[in-house]
N, CA, C and O of each residue as an XYZ file, in Angstrom:
348
protein
N     -62.138   -132.819   -108.035
C     -61.558   -133.823   -107.182
C     -60.723   -134.767   -108.038
O     -61.193   -135.263   -109.062
N     -59.519   -135.008   -107.631
C     -58.579   -135.908   -108.281
C     -59.073   -137.341   -108.115
O     -59.471   -137.733   -107.018
N     -59.052   -138.128   -109.189
C     -59.540   -139.500   -109.139
C     -58.572   -140.426   -109.860
O     -58.100   -140.116   -110.953
N     -58.280   -141.564   -109.240
C     -57.434   -142.584   -109.845
C     -58.210   -143.888   -109.875
O     -58.730   -144.331   -108.852
N     -58.290   -144.510   -111.064
C     -58.836   -145.858   -111.164
C     -57.662   -146.812   -111.356
O     -56.509   -146.410   -111.201
N     -57.939   -148.053   -111.686
C     -56.852   -149.012   -111.909
C     -56.042   -148.699   -113.151
O     -54.880   -149.094   -113.250
N     -56.644   -147.989   -114.110
C     -55.927   -147.743   -115.355
C     -55.900   -146.289   -115.810
O     -55.247   -145.975   -116.805
N     -56.591   -145.395   -115.110
C     -56.642   -144.001   -115.537
C     -56.617   -143.044   -114.355
O     -56.924   -143.414   -113.222
N     -56.243   -141.799   -114.652
C     -56.245   -140.724   -113.658
C     -56.942   -139.507   -114.261
O     -56.736   -139.188   -115.432
N     -57.761   -138.832   -113.468
C     -58.494   -137.641   -113.901
C     -58.296   -136.541   -112.871
O     -58.272   -136.797   -111.667
N     -58.154   -135.320   -113.354
C     -57.998   -134.200   -112.439
C     -58.604   -132.935   -113.049
O     -58.042   -132.380   -113.993
N     -59.741   -132.472   -112.525
C     -60.316   -131.223   -113.014
C     -59.812   -130.035   -112.192
O     -59.374   -130.191   -111.052
N     -59.880   -128.868   -112.783
C     -59.637   -127.610   -112.074
C     -60.990   -126.918   -112.002
O     -61.517   -126.461   -113.016
N     -61.551   -126.844   -110.796
C     -62.898   -126.318   -110.612
C     -62.894   -124.945   -109.956
O     -62.035   -124.639   -109.129
N     -63.859   -124.133   -110.333
C     -64.132   -122.865   -109.683
C     -65.325   -123.114   -108.766
O     -66.464   -123.156   -109.232
N     -65.077   -123.278   -107.468
C     -66.139   -123.624   -106.531
C     -67.147   -122.505   -106.325
O     -68.312   -122.770   -106.030
N     -66.721   -121.271   -106.475
C     -67.647   -120.157   -106.275
C     -68.690   -120.079   -107.379
O     -69.862   -119.817   -107.112
N     -68.268   -120.306   -108.622
C     -69.177   -120.216   -109.764
C     -69.643   -121.583   -110.272
O     -70.377   -121.668   -111.256
N     -69.212   -122.647   -109.598
C     -69.615   -124.016   -109.940
C     -69.341   -124.345   -111.404
O     -70.225   -124.786   -112.138
N     -68.083   -124.115   -111.811
C     -67.671   -124.382   -113.187
C     -66.371   -125.172   -113.193
O     -65.554   -125.061   -112.279
N     -66.197   -125.962   -114.226
C     -64.925   -126.638   -114.450
C     -64.127   -125.780   -115.421
O     -64.563   -125.541   -116.547
N     -62.966   -125.320   -114.987
C     -62.139   -124.446   -115.798
C     -61.208   -125.221   -116.726
O     -60.930   -124.786   -117.843
N     -60.731   -126.363   -116.260
C     -59.829   -127.196   -117.057
C     -59.972   -128.630   -116.577
O     -60.432   -128.887   -115.465
N     -59.571   -129.554   -117.432
C     -59.700   -130.967   -117.095
C     -58.591   -131.739   -117.792
O     -58.348   -131.550   -118.983
N     -57.919   -132.611   -117.044
C     -56.864   -133.441   -117.609
C     -57.161   -134.885   -117.245
O     -57.498   -135.190   -116.101
N     -57.034   -135.768   -118.222
C     -57.313   -137.177   -118.006
C     -56.407   -138.022   -118.883
O     -55.961   -137.580   -119.942
N     -56.141   -139.231   -118.437
C     -55.381   -140.172   -119.251
C     -56.293   -141.000   -120.151
O     -55.804   -141.783   -120.966
N     -57.589   -140.843   -120.021
C     -58.535   -141.596   -120.849
C     -58.364   -141.159   -122.301
O     -58.417   -139.969   -122.611
N     -58.161   -142.122   -123.177
C     -57.993   -141.832   -124.600
C     -56.590   -141.391   -124.993
O     -56.354   -141.091   -126.164
N     -55.677   -141.342   -124.074
C     -54.296   -140.930   -124.355
C     -53.431   -142.179   -124.515
O     -52.879   -142.682   -123.536
N     -53.316   -142.670   -125.718
C     -52.573   -143.903   -125.970
C     -51.059   -143.675   -125.982
O     -50.291   -144.627   -125.847
N     -50.626   -142.425   -126.143
C     -49.194   -142.141   -126.205
C     -48.546   -142.054   -124.824
O     -47.322   -141.970   -124.729
N     -49.334   -142.074   -123.762
C     -48.785   -142.028   -122.410
C     -48.552   -143.461   -121.954
O     -49.499   -144.233   -121.801
N     -47.300   -143.808   -121.739
C     -46.963   -145.160   -121.327
C     -46.264   -145.121   -119.986
O     -45.821   -144.066   -119.529
N     -46.169   -146.272   -119.365
C     -45.492   -146.389   -118.093
C     -46.441   -146.811   -116.997
O     -47.585   -147.190   -117.249
N     -45.952   -146.738   -115.793
C     -46.755   -147.131   -114.638
C     -47.816   -146.069   -114.344
O     -47.789   -144.973   -114.903
N     -48.731   -146.411   -113.472
C     -49.765   -145.441   -113.091
C     -49.130   -144.227   -112.424
O     -49.628   -143.114   -112.592
N     -48.065   -144.404   -111.685
C     -47.405   -143.266   -111.053
C     -46.861   -142.317   -112.109
O     -46.946   -141.101   -111.944
N     -46.309   -142.847   -113.183
C     -45.808   -141.999   -114.269
C     -46.958   -141.289   -114.979
O     -46.823   -140.130   -115.370
N     -48.071   -141.966   -115.146
C     -49.242   -141.342   -115.761
C     -49.776   -140.219   -114.875
O     -50.178   -139.167   -115.371
N     -49.778   -140.450   -113.564
C     -50.253   -139.435   -112.623
C     -49.333   -138.226   -112.634
O     -49.799   -137.092   -112.528
N     -48.038   -138.453   -112.761
C     -47.090   -137.334   -112.856
C     -47.382   -136.501   -114.095
O     -47.320   -135.273   -114.049
N     -47.699   -137.164   -115.205
C     -48.059   -136.448   -116.430
C     -49.301   -135.605   -116.202
O     -49.350   -134.450   -116.625
N     -50.313   -136.170   -115.534
C     -51.552   -135.438   -115.245
C     -51.241   -134.214   -114.390
O     -51.760   -133.130   -114.654
N     -50.404   -134.374   -113.375
C     -50.043   -133.245   -112.518
C     -49.358   -132.133   -113.280
O     -49.656   -130.958   -113.070
N     -48.445   -132.491   -114.157
C     -47.738   -131.483   -114.958
C     -48.700   -130.776   -115.909
O     -48.616   -129.560   -116.078
N     -49.613   -131.525   -116.532
C     -50.575   -130.926   -117.460
C     -51.566   -130.017   -116.735
O     -51.943   -128.969   -117.260
N     -51.988   -130.410   -115.539
C     -52.888   -129.551   -114.755
C     -52.207   -128.232   -114.442
O     -52.819   -127.169   -114.542
N     -50.937   -128.303   -114.063
C     -50.192   -127.075   -113.758
C     -50.077   -126.179   -114.979
O     -50.210   -124.960   -114.870
N     -49.830   -126.777   -116.150
C     -49.721   -125.987   -117.379
C     -51.048   -125.314   -117.719
O     -51.075   -124.145   -118.103
N     -52.148   -126.055   -117.577
C     -53.457   -125.467   -117.873
C     -53.823   -124.396   -116.854
O     -54.443   -123.394   -117.209
N     -53.448   -124.594   -115.594
C     -53.717   -123.578   -114.574
C     -52.936   -122.301   -114.876
O     -53.450   -121.201   -114.673
N     -51.708   -122.435   -115.355
C     -50.912   -121.260   -115.726
C     -51.575   -120.494   -116.865
O     -51.605   -119.263   -116.862
N     -52.110   -121.237   -117.844
C     -52.805   -120.573   -118.949
C     -54.025   -119.798   -118.462
O     -54.394   -118.782   -119.051
N     -54.652   -120.278   -117.384
C     -55.802   -119.600   -116.785
C     -55.379   -118.534   -115.779
O     -56.218   -117.913   -115.126
N     -54.062   -118.327   -115.662
C     -53.478   -117.355   -114.730
C     -53.789   -117.699   -113.274
O     -54.028   -116.815   -112.451
N     -53.782   -118.995   -112.972
C     -53.957   -119.483   -111.608
C     -52.608   -119.966   -111.111
O     -51.899   -120.674   -111.827
N     -52.251   -119.597   -109.912
C     -50.974   -120.043   -109.368
C     -51.144   -120.873   -108.107
O     -50.215   -121.562   -107.686
N     -52.325   -120.810   -107.503
C     -52.560   -121.528   -106.260
C     -53.894   -122.259   -106.348
O     -54.923   -121.655   -106.652
N     -53.871   -123.570   -106.077
C     -55.078   -124.390   -106.120
C     -55.204   -125.188   -104.833
O     -54.254   -125.316   -104.061
N     -56.376   -125.708   -104.628
C     -56.632   -126.608   -103.516
C     -56.776   -128.011   -104.095
O     -57.512   -128.203   -105.063
N     -56.093   -128.983   -103.524
C     -56.119   -130.351   -104.019
C     -57.093   -131.170   -103.176
O     -56.879   -131.362   -101.979
N     -58.161   -131.649   -103.806
C     -59.137   -132.485   -103.132
C     -58.955   -133.909   -103.626
O     -59.046   -134.171   -104.825
N     -58.701   -134.822   -102.712
C     -58.415   -136.199   -103.091
C     -59.372   -137.193   -102.440
O     -59.074   -138.386   -102.394
N     -60.504   -136.734   -101.940
C     -61.523   -137.582   -101.305
C     -60.929   -138.306   -100.106
O     -60.437   -137.668    -99.176
N     -60.971   -139.624   -100.121
C     -60.537   -140.383    -98.943
C     -59.098   -140.861    -99.034
O     -58.632   -141.570    -98.142
N     -58.388   -140.494   -100.081
C     -57.010   -140.948   -100.245
C     -56.065   -140.170    -99.324
O     -56.262   -138.984    -99.062
N     -55.053   -140.858    -98.851
C     -54.021   -140.223    -98.047
C     -52.996   -139.559    -98.954
O     -52.880   -139.902   -100.131
N     -52.260   -138.613    -98.402
C     -51.245   -137.902    -99.174
C     -49.960   -138.725    -99.189
O     -49.047   -138.486    -98.398
N     -49.901   -139.684   -100.088
C     -48.693   -140.471   -100.329
C     -48.856   -141.173   -101.663
O     -49.933   -141.139   -102.258
N     -47.822   -141.793   -102.124
C     -47.893   -142.551   -103.368
C     -48.258   -141.707   -104.565
O     -47.575   -140.731   -104.877
N     -49.343   -142.079   -105.244
C     -49.734   -141.406   -106.481
C     -50.249   -139.995   -106.247
O     -50.032   -139.114   -107.078
N     -50.916   -139.770   -105.147
C     -51.395   -138.415   -104.838
C     -50.197   -137.493   -104.637
O     -50.180   -136.366   -105.132
N     -49.217   -137.972   -103.922
C     -48.002   -137.188   -103.700
C     -47.264   -136.959   -105.014
O     -46.720   -135.877   -105.234
N     -47.237   -137.966   -105.891
C     -46.573   -137.832   -107.195
C     -47.252   -136.754   -108.038
O     -46.571   -135.967   -108.696
N     -48.588   -136.709   -108.025
C     -49.321   -135.675   -108.768
C     -48.987   -134.294   -108.228
O     -48.698   -133.378   -108.997
N     -49.025   -134.141   -106.907
C     -48.759   -132.842   -106.307
C     -47.331   -132.378   -106.577
O     -47.111   -131.203   -106.870
N     -46.368   -133.276   -106.482
C     -44.979   -132.895   -106.725
C     -44.745   -132.516   -108.189
O     -43.998   -131.581   -108.478
N     -45.382   -133.239   -109.111
C     -45.237   -132.909   -110.526
C     -45.833   -131.534   -110.814
O     -45.268   -130.764   -111.590
N     -46.970   -131.224   -110.195
C     -47.597   -129.917   -110.380
C     -46.740   -128.817   -109.754
O     -46.608   -127.734   -110.324
N     -46.165   -129.086   -108.599
C     -45.279   -128.104   -107.955
C     -44.037   -127.844   -108.795
O     -43.560   -126.712   -108.872
N     -43.516   -128.885   -109.419
C     -42.332   -128.719   -110.272
C     -42.622   -127.810   -111.466
O     -41.707   -127.198   -112.017
N     -43.887   -127.723   -111.864
C     -44.294   -126.836   -112.954
C     -44.683   -125.446   -112.444
O     -45.080   -124.592   -113.237
N     -44.574   -125.205   -111.122
C     -44.800   -123.888   -110.571
C     -46.134   -123.670   -109.886
O     -46.449   -122.537   -109.520
N     -46.931   -124.714   -109.700
C     -48.236   -124.595   -109.060
C     -48.098   -124.738   -107.550
O     -47.264   -125.503   -107.067
N     -48.905   -124.011   -106.818
C     -48.915   -124.089   -105.354
C     -50.214   -124.674   -104.877
O     -51.266   -124.438   -105.471
N     -50.148   -125.453   -103.785
C     -51.349   -126.021   -103.166
C     -51.529   -125.467   -101.784
O     -52.486   -125.823   -101.096
């Protein structure tokens, strides 16, 4: 599940059938990522797409809990789509 706090964004790639985390991207500890939270979320989306490609995944399901599909959630999805990932 994609999570955004006031200063960080986290996005795991989970295998729900086998209950495993296949990949994980977070801005925690990444001091070289600068800009607004939307820019950080775009970076997370692009990195998730790159890691999914390495795992030979092309289609994922985006779980965002109670957040609506706009703003930062939309920015993450668009950045991942630009890298070739499908939702």
